[in-house]
C-alpha positions as CSV (number, residue, x, y, z in Angstrom):
1,X,-5.2,89.6,-135.3
2,X,-1.5,90.4,-135.5
3,X,-0.1,93.8,-136.4
4,X,3.3,94.8,-137.8
5,X,4.1,91.3,-138.8
6,X,3.6,89.8,-135.4
7,X,2.0,86.4,-135.1
8,X,-1.3,85.9,-133.3
9,X,-1.2,85.5,-129.6
10,X,-3.1,82.2,-129.2
11,X,-2.9,82.4,-125.4
12,X,-4.1,86.0,-125.1
13,X,-7.7,85.6,-126.0
14,X,-8.7,82.1,-126.8
15,X,-12.3,83.0,-127.2
16,X,-11.6,84.6,-130.6
17,X,-10.3,81.3,-132.0
18,X,-13.3,79.2,-130.8
19,X,-16.0,78.8,-133.5
20,X,-19.5,79.7,-132.5
21,X,-20.8,76.2,-132.9
22,X,-18.2,75.0,-130.3
23,X,-19.8,77.3,-127.7
24,X,-23.2,75.5,-127.8
25,X,-24.2,74.0,-124.4
26,X,-23.5,70.4,-124.0
27,X,-26.7,68.4,-124.2
28,X,-26.7,65.0,-122.7
29,X,-27.7,62.3,-125.1
30,X,-30.8,60.5,-124.0
31,X,-30.0,57.0,-122.9
32,X,-32.2,54.2,-123.8
33,X,-32.7,52.5,-120.5
34,X,-33.0,48.8,-120.4
35,X,-36.1,47.8,-118.5
36,X,-35.3,45.6,-115.5
37,X,-38.0,43.8,-113.6
38,X,-37.6,45.0,-110.0
39,X,-40.6,43.2,-108.7
40,X,-39.9,41.5,-105.4
41,X,-36.7,43.5,-104.8
42,X,-36.2,45.4,-101.6
43,X,-35.6,49.2,-101.6
44,X,-31.9,48.6,-101.0
45,X,-31.6,46.1,-103.8
46,X,-33.4,48.4,-106.2
47,X,-31.1,51.2,-105.3
48,X,-28.0,49.1,-105.8
49,X,-29.3,47.8,-109.1
50,X,-30.0,51.4,-110.3
51,X,-26.5,52.5,-109.2
52,X,-24.9,49.6,-111.1
53,X,-26.8,50.6,-114.3
54,X,-25.7,54.2,-113.9
55,X,-22.1,53.2,-113.5
56,X,-22.2,50.9,-116.5
57,X,-23.6,53.7,-118.6
58,X,-21.0,56.1,-117.3
59,X,-18.2,53.7,-118.2
60,X,-19.6,53.2,-121.7
61,X,-20.0,56.9,-122.4
62,X,-16.5,57.5,-121.1
63,X,-15.0,54.8,-123.2
64,X,-16.7,56.2,-126.3
65,X,-15.6,59.7,-125.6
66,X,-12.0,58.7,-124.9
67,X,-11.9,56.6,-128.1
68,X,-12.6,59.7,-130.3
69,X,-9.6,61.3,-131.8
70,X,-9.2,65.1,-131.5
71,X,-10.6,66.9,-134.4
72,X,-8.1,68.5,-136.8
73,X,-10.1,71.8,-136.5
74,X,-9.5,71.9,-132.8
75,X,-7.5,75.1,-131.9
76,X,-5.4,73.4,-129.3
77,X,-4.5,70.7,-131.7
78,X,-3.5,73.3,-134.3
79,X,-1.3,74.9,-131.7
80,X,0.5,71.6,-131.1
81,X,1.0,71.2,-134.9
82,X,2.5,74.7,-135.1
83,X,4.9,73.7,-132.3
84,X,6.1,70.8,-134.4
85,X,3.8,68.0,-133.2
86,X,2.8,65.4,-135.9
87,X,-0.2,63.1,-135.5
88,X,0.8,59.7,-134.2
89,X,4.2,60.8,-133.0
90,X,5.4,60.9,-129.4
91,X,5.5,64.1,-127.3
92,X,8.7,65.8,-126.4
93,X,11.5,67.6,-128.1
94,X,13.2,64.4,-129.2
95,X,10.0,62.3,-129.7
96,X,10.6,60.1,-126.7
97,X,7.5,61.0,-124.7
98,X,4.2,59.2,-124.5
99,X,2.2,58.4,-127.6
100,X,-1.1,57.3,-126.2
101,X,-3.2,59.5,-123.8
102,X,-2.9,58.6,-120.1
103,X,-5.7,56.2,-119.2
104,X,-8.3,57.3,-116.6
105,X,-8.6,55.2,-113.5
106,X,-11.9,55.9,-111.9
107,X,-11.9,55.3,-108.2
108,X,-15.2,54.3,-106.7
109,X,-14.1,52.6,-103.5
110,X,-13.8,54.6,-100.2
111,X,-10.3,53.4,-99.5
112,X,-7.4,56.0,-99.4
113,X,-5.4,57.0,-102.4
114,X,-2.9,54.3,-103.3
115,X,-4.5,51.7,-101.0
116,X,-5.9,49.7,-103.9
117,X,-2.5,49.3,-105.4
118,X,-1.0,48.3,-102.1
119,X,-3.6,45.7,-101.6
120,X,-3.1,44.4,-105.1
121,X,0.6,44.2,-104.5
122,X,0.1,42.3,-101.3
123,X,-2.2,39.8,-103.0
124,X,0.4,39.3,-105.7
125,X,3.1,38.8,-103.1
126,X,0.9,36.2,-101.2
127,X,0.2,34.4,-104.5
128,X,4.0,34.2,-105.2
129,X,4.7,32.9,-101.7
130,X,2.1,30.2,-102.1
131,X,3.5,29.2,-105.5
132,X,7.0,29.1,-104.0
133,X,5.8,26.9,-101.2
134,X,4.1,24.5,-103.6
135,X,7.2,24.3,-105.8
136,X,9.4,23.8,-102.7
137,X,7.1,21.0,-101.5
138,X,7.2,19.3,-104.9
139,X,11.0,19.5,-104.9
140,X,11.1,18.0,-101.4
141,X,8.8,15.2,-102.3
142,X,10.9,14.4,-105.4
143,X,14.1,14.5,-103.4
144,X,12.7,12.2,-100.8
145,X,11.5,9.8,-103.5
146,X,14.9,9.8,-105.1
147,X,16.6,9.2,-101.8
148,X,14.3,6.3,-101.0
149,X,14.8,4.7,-104.4
150,X,18.6,5.1,-104.0
151,X,18.5,3.5,-100.5
152,X,16.3,0.7,-101.8
153,X,18.6,0.1,-104.7
154,X,21.7,0.2,-102.5
155,X,20.1,-2.2,-100.0
156,X,19.1,-4.6,-102.8
157,X,22.6,-4.5,-104.3
158,X,24.0,-5.3,-100.8
159,X,21.8,-8.3,-100.3
160,X,22.5,-9.5,-103.9
161,X,26.3,-9.3,-103.2
162,X,25.8,-11.4,-100.0
163,X,23.7,-14.0,-101.8
164,X,26.2,-14.3,-104.7
165,X,29.1,-14.5,-102.3
166,X,27.4,-17.3,-100.5
167,X,26.8,-19.2,-103.8
168,X,30.4,-18.7,-104.8
169,X,31.7,-19.8,-101.4
170,X,29.6,-23.0,-101.5
171,X,30.7,-23.6,-105.1
172,X,34.4,-23.3,-104.1
173,X,33.8,-25.7,-101.2
174,X,32.2,-28.3,-103.5
175,X,35.0,-28.0,-106.0
176,X,37.7,-28.4,-103.3
177,X,35.9,-31.4,-101.9
178,X,35.5,-32.9,-105.4
179,X,39.2,-32.3,-106.2
180,X,40.3,-33.9,-102.9
181,X,38.0,-36.9,-103.6
182,X,39.0,-37.5,-107.3
183,X,42.5,-36.1,-107.2
184,X,42.0,-34.1,-110.3
185,X,40.4,-30.8,-111.2
186,X,38.8,-32.1,-114.4
187,X,35.0,-31.8,-114.1
188,X,35.3,-31.7,-110.4
189,X,31.8,-30.4,-110.0
190,X,30.3,-33.4,-112.0
191,X,32.2,-35.7,-109.7
192,X,30.8,-33.9,-106.7
193,X,27.3,-34.3,-108.0
194,X,27.6,-38.1,-108.6
195,X,29.3,-38.9,-105.3
196,X,26.7,-39.7,-102.6
197,X,29.0,-38.8,-99.8
198,X,29.8,-35.4,-101.3
199,X,26.1,-34.9,-101.9
200,X,25.6,-35.2,-98.1
201,X,28.6,-32.9,-97.5
202,X,27.2,-30.4,-100.0
203,X,23.9,-30.2,-98.1
204,X,25.8,-29.8,-94.8
205,X,28.0,-27.3,-96.4
206,X,25.0,-25.1,-97.4
207,X,24.0,-24.9,-93.8
208,X,27.5,-24.3,-92.6
209,X,28.3,-21.9,-95.5
210,X,25.2,-19.9,-94.7
211,X,26.4,-19.4,-91.2
212,X,29.8,-18.4,-92.4
213,X,28.3,-15.9,-94.7
214,X,26.1,-14.5,-92.0
215,X,29.1,-14.1,-89.9
216,X,31.0,-12.4,-92.7
217,X,28.0,-10.3,-93.6
218,X,28.3,-8.8,-90.2
219,X,31.7,-7.6,-91.4
220,X,30.0,-6.0,-94.4
221,X,31.0,-8.1,-97.5
222,X,31.9,-5.7,-100.2
223,X,31.8,-6.1,-104.0
224,X,35.5,-6.6,-104.2
225,X,35.3,-9.6,-101.8
226,X,32.8,-11.2,-104.3
227,X,35.0,-10.4,-107.3
228,X,38.0,-11.9,-105.7
229,X,36.2,-15.1,-105.0
230,X,34.7,-15.3,-108.5
231,X,38.2,-14.8,-109.9
232,X,39.6,-17.6,-107.8
233,X,36.9,-19.9,-109.1
234,X,37.7,-19.0,-112.7
235,X,41.5,-19.2,-112.2
236,X,41.7,-22.4,-110.2
237,X,38.7,-24.4,-111.3
238,X,37.6,-22.8,-114.7
239,X,34.2,-22.3,-113.1
240,X,31.8,-19.4,-113.7
241,X,29.1,-18.8,-111.1
242,X,26.8,-17.0,-113.5
243,X,27.3,-19.5,-116.4
244,X,26.6,-22.2,-113.8
245,X,29.2,-24.7,-115.2
246,X,32.8,-25.7,-115.1
247,X,34.8,-25.4,-118.4
248,X,37.4,-27.9,-119.6
249,X,40.2,-25.4,-119.7
250,X,41.0,-21.8,-119.1
251,X,40.9,-21.1,-122.8
252,X,37.4,-22.6,-123.1
253,X,36.3,-20.4,-120.2
254,X,37.7,-17.3,-121.9
255,X,36.1,-18.2,-125.3
256,X,32.7,-19.1,-124.0
257,X,32.1,-17.0,-120.8
258,X,31.2,-13.4,-121.5
259,X,32.8,-12.0,-118.4
260,X,33.5,-12.1,-114.7
261,X,30.4,-10.2,-113.4
262,X,26.7,-11.0,-113.7
263,X,26.1,-7.9,-115.8
264,X,28.3,-9.4,-118.5
265,X,26.0,-12.3,-119.0
């Protein structure tokens, strides 16, 4: 006890603050063991099974013990309260410390201290590397697919331009032959269809025109070449390749034809 107004020295003789019932010897609680049929098991297997049961029981008892809150009658807990600690608050002068007790990590393997964490970190790193490789492979496949589609699309457009250029060139030739035969541009294509001689020339012109386009395709016919030829057909002969007909006048062409290119039709 304290004298002359002095407070009790809690750290001087802790024994005087411990209640008699708290000094009783710790008696282990009998554990109800689960019967396991060990018939047919080897000695090593029975030993391993028994050890596993003991460890499970230890873990259960430890979890139950750690889950119990410190009693309010505990002397150490009372000391903390006298120093300003409040249940549920964080430790430290400014209340910025830990709130929950530090968890126990029971080590049962024979590896060195810290080795388990290193191995865990290495496994996580390997998993991240594998994930990165899979994602990179997916991106590569998607990029190759896109490039292939773009090349196919470009190649198809190139072939389409050549075919349309060939058709426009043949149409221009037919119209020029029809005009030279009839002396007028009015419905020159109709005249070309009804004239037997021009029919023969049209057939010959297809073969000759295909050779011409093949020669020109070697020079890489571009979209602008096709547009120039289409515009010439429209301006000189009021003819639209994609409408497939010759109009009576330029005004009729403008009023009935949706546009110069195939996408307009």
